[in-house]
Structures are given as structure tokens and as C-alpha cells.
N, C-alpha and C positions, 0 to 999 in steps of 0.2 A: 553866716558866723562872721562875726567882727573882730578882729583884731585890733590892739594899740596902734594908734596913727591912721585908722580908719580903712585899714587894708581889711577887705573881707576872704576869709578861707575858703575855697570852693564855691565861690558865688555860682549863683545861677546863671545858666548861658545857655541861649538857645541856638539851633543850627541846622543844617540841611540833613537831609535823610541820608544814611549812609549808602554809597553806592555798593558796599561788599563787606565781608564780613571781617572783623577785625582781626582773624586769625586765619593768615591764609592756608596754613597746612591743612585745613577743612574747607577751603573752598567755599563757593557759591552756596553750596546746601545752606549753610546757616544763616542765609539771608534769607530764605524762604519765608512768609508767615507761617508759623505753625500755631493751626487752630484745633487740634484735637490730639490726645496722647496717641492715637491709632497711627497718624502722620508722624508724630516724633518717633514713633517705634521703627518704622521704616528708614527714617532720616537717621537714628542711630546706629542702626545696622548697616547702614551702607557709607557710615562716616568711616574714613581709613584711622586705623590706630586707636579706635573705640574700643575694642576687645581686650586689651589690656586694663581698660579703667570699668566696663560695665559687662564681664561675664562673656560665658556663663561661668561662675564663680565656684573655685575649688574648694569646698567645703571642708574637705577630709584635711587639709594640708594649711588652710591659712587662717585659723582660728575660727571664731564663732560667724554665723550666717550675719547675725546684726552688724558686727564690727567690720565684715567684709562688704556689704550694702552700704553702711556708711560710707567708708574709703572709699569704695566707687564712685557712687553718686557726687558724694562732697568734690572729688578729685574733677570729675566731669562739670561740675557747675564751676568750681576756680578755673579750669583749664579752658572755659568758654566752649567746651563739647555740647554743653547744654546752655546756651544763652541765655540772658536776660528775658524773661516773660514767656519763657517756654512752658506749657501744659505739662503738669506732672501727675501721673494715676497710679495709685498703689497697686491695682491689679496688673497694669501694663508693664511697670518696671518689676514687679514679681515674676511675670512670665519671663520677661527678658533675661531675667538672672536666675531663674529657675528656682525661685525660693517662694515661701508663702506669704502671705501679706503681712504676717506680724512682723519680722524684721523690716521691711520696708516702712511699714507706720512708725516703729521707734527710729527708723532713719529719717524720716519726714519730721518728726516731733524734735530732734535733733536739732536738724539744719533749719527749722522754724526757728529755735530757741538762739540760734548763732546769726540768724540774721541772712541768711542764704535761701529761703523758702519764705513765700508769703501765703498763709491760708485765710482765705475769705469766703464768708456763706455765699453762696447760690452761684460762686464763682468757680471756687476749687482752689486747687494747690499750683503755684506756679513759682519760677525761679524767679526769686527779687531782681529788681534792678538796683543798680548801683548808687548807692546815697549819701550825697555830700555830708551830712551830717556823719553817719557811719564812719566814711573814711576821716572825717576831722577827727572822731572820737577816737579812731585806731591810731591816727597821727600821736596824738596827745598822749594816748599809754605806751605806745612804742617809746616814742621820746623821754617821757619819764623814767622807764624801767630801764631802756639800754644803757641810757646816760649814767642813770647811778650804777647800772652793773659795770659800766666802763672804769669808773673810778676806783674799783675794787679790783678789776681786772687786772690793772697794771701792778698790784701788788704781789700777783701771783708769780711763782719763781719762773725765772728766765727761760728756762728749756722749756716750760708749759705754753709760754705765749709765743716762742720760736715755732712750735708745733703747728700753729694756726696758719704759718706761712704756706704748708702745703695745700691747704683748702683753698687759697686763691690759685696757686698753681694749676691746681686741678680745674679751677673753674676757668682760667685760661684756655686750659685745653681742650675744654668742653665747648665754649664758645667759639674757637678757633675751628672746630669739626662742626659747627652749627647744632650742636645736641642742646637745644633749650632746655629741656628737663635736666639734662646732667648741670648745665649752667644754674638754673635756678635751686636743683637740690644744694649744690656747693653753696650756693648764696644765703640758703638756709641753715648750712651747718656752721658757716661763719659767724652769724648771729647768736645763734645757739650757745657756739664754743666762748663767745665773750661772756655769755653769761653763765656758764659752766664755770669759767676763770674766776666769777665772782664772788663763787661759794654759794650762791642761792639759784640751786638748779630750780628750784619750783616756780620761778619767776618766769620760766619758759613758757608755761601754757596761758598766762594770759596774754602775751607778746605773740604766742602762735596763733591764737584766735584775731589778733589784732591783724596779723599779717596777712591772714586770708583773704579779708576784705580788702588789702592793699595790693595783694596779688593778681587779685582778678583786674584790677587797672593797670599794672605791670605786663600781664601777660598780652593785653590790648597795647602796649606800647612799644613791646618788640617788635613787632614788624612795622610799626607805623612810625616809631620815634627811635628805633635803633637803641634802647633804654638800656640794654644787656652792655652792652659798651660802656655807655658810663656808667653803670653799678658798679662795671670792672674798676674801671678806672679810680672809683673812689674808695672800693674794698683795700687796693693796694696802698692808698693815703692811710687806711684806718689801719691797716695791719703794721704798718712801718711804724706809725706812733705809738703801739699796743707794744711792738717788741722794744722801741725804744724806751718805753715805760714814760711816756710824754703824756700826762695825763690830759692838761688842756687841750693839746693837740689833737689827741684820742677824741673827747668828748666835743670839740669842736667838728671834726670832719666825720663823727657818727650821727652828729645832730644834721649836718649838710644832708648827710646819705640819706637818712629818714625822711627829709624832708624836701626830698628830690621828687617824690610825688605829685607834690604841688604844680610843680611846673609841665606835668602832664594832662592833668585832670580839663581844663579848659578846652585846650585841644582835642581831647579826646573826645569830650562831651559835644564838641561842635559837629565833629565827624559823626557821632554814633548817639544821637540824643535819644533816641528810642530805647537805650541801655542805661540811661538814668532818669532816676526819679526827677 
């Protein structure tokens, strides 16, 4: 994808085979080739922290089975618990989560539509590798919607704008105690808060879907490139501009923040070429 001035956004780049998984939390287990869902099931069962994402599910207390399965599998893909290229099976996932194949089939359909799974005849269903074009599209969607929302957010009451300071404070605390999930949750809270302040909360859904693809890269970059601290620094600049009501500073800082992912892609693709299309 070429930009003005000849610059190419997310250009293809080759690199060595990674020596270890991008997410140190899950160790070397994720570096092993996964050739069957049976092996995947064993891998998942022994992966630290997976229980909170992939059941068994509490059907009676957390909504419909379809919603629970979707949330669990989607989270596992985004977090790198199910890395790109992992083979997926309705039967094995259903058995693992103690649900029928119906909610699993619906989950696979939804995740394929979102670009997180690939369904190929004679091959089966696999976790989709990260696509530079999808990332470029996601960046465009986010930049267009969020920067537009920022111009309206500065018109919100000052008290409402100041309330966003607490989100950044809690993100800083989470990062300080190495709570990756907490930090990323607050990251999402901040971006949603800006859209809510714009008066157009319905604009969040396309942003949320775009963030999904970008977050897969972000999670790779956190242990490899310390991207969480970079994002926090930028959040503090964004919120300062929001509170001050400085429209141009807010839009400029938000745009730079959204584009931060561009600085990660080449390095990560070089380290982990098998995870990119």
C-alpha cells in the first residue's frame, strides 16, 4: 500500500524464523508447530492463564453459550493464546468448552467474517495470520472516526472531560504492577470515552473491530518493544489536550498515537514472519 511521497504503509518484509513466541507469558509452548486440533487441545489445556479465556464456561451465569464461546475464542486469538496458523476444530473446541457444536460453529462464522479465522476447503479452519492490508484498513478506520470524534469531544462539559484523567491514572497503575490485561483494558476505555464524549457512541463498534486487528500486533509488541509504556506516554498527552480543550493538539496527538503501530509492524514481521501473510 503506497502513500504520498512514495512511502509504503506496512510494506512486505522478510525475516528470520522466530526463536520464541511473541508472548513470553505463555512460554515456548506456542513456538511448537501445531498440526492437529488434538495437539492444540493439549497445548491449550496446559497453557497458563487459559482457563479464564477458554472455559469450562459458566453457561448459567454469563449469558448465552454462543456469546460466551465467541468471547472466549476471540480473546484467545487476540491475546496470542491461539497464535496465527493454529488449526481449529468445532468438535475439539466444543468438547473443551463443554458446549455443543452449534455455538462453536456460530463463533467460527463470526470470527471468519471479522477476519480472525480463515476457512479453506480441504484445509479446514485456522487462525488467520496478520495481514498488512487489514492493518492498513484498520488504521484508516480508526484515524478517520477517532479524530473526527475528538473534534466533538472537546465540546463536552469540562467535568466530563476531566473524568478521563482517572482512566489514564488507572492505566499507569496497571502498567506499574505489570498488569498487561489491566493496562490494555484501560487503553480501550480511554478511546471509547473519547467517542462517547463526542455524542456518537454508535461509532465505537467499527472502531472496536478495527482495534481487534491492531491489538494482535500491540500484544506482540508489548514484550518485544515495550509498547505499553509508549502508549501510556501518548495517552497522557492526548488527555492533557482533551482537558485543556485544545482541538488541534488533541487531534494531532491522537493521530500520532493511532499510527504508533506502524513503527512496530516491520520489526515484528522480521522477528515472526510465520505470523504475517
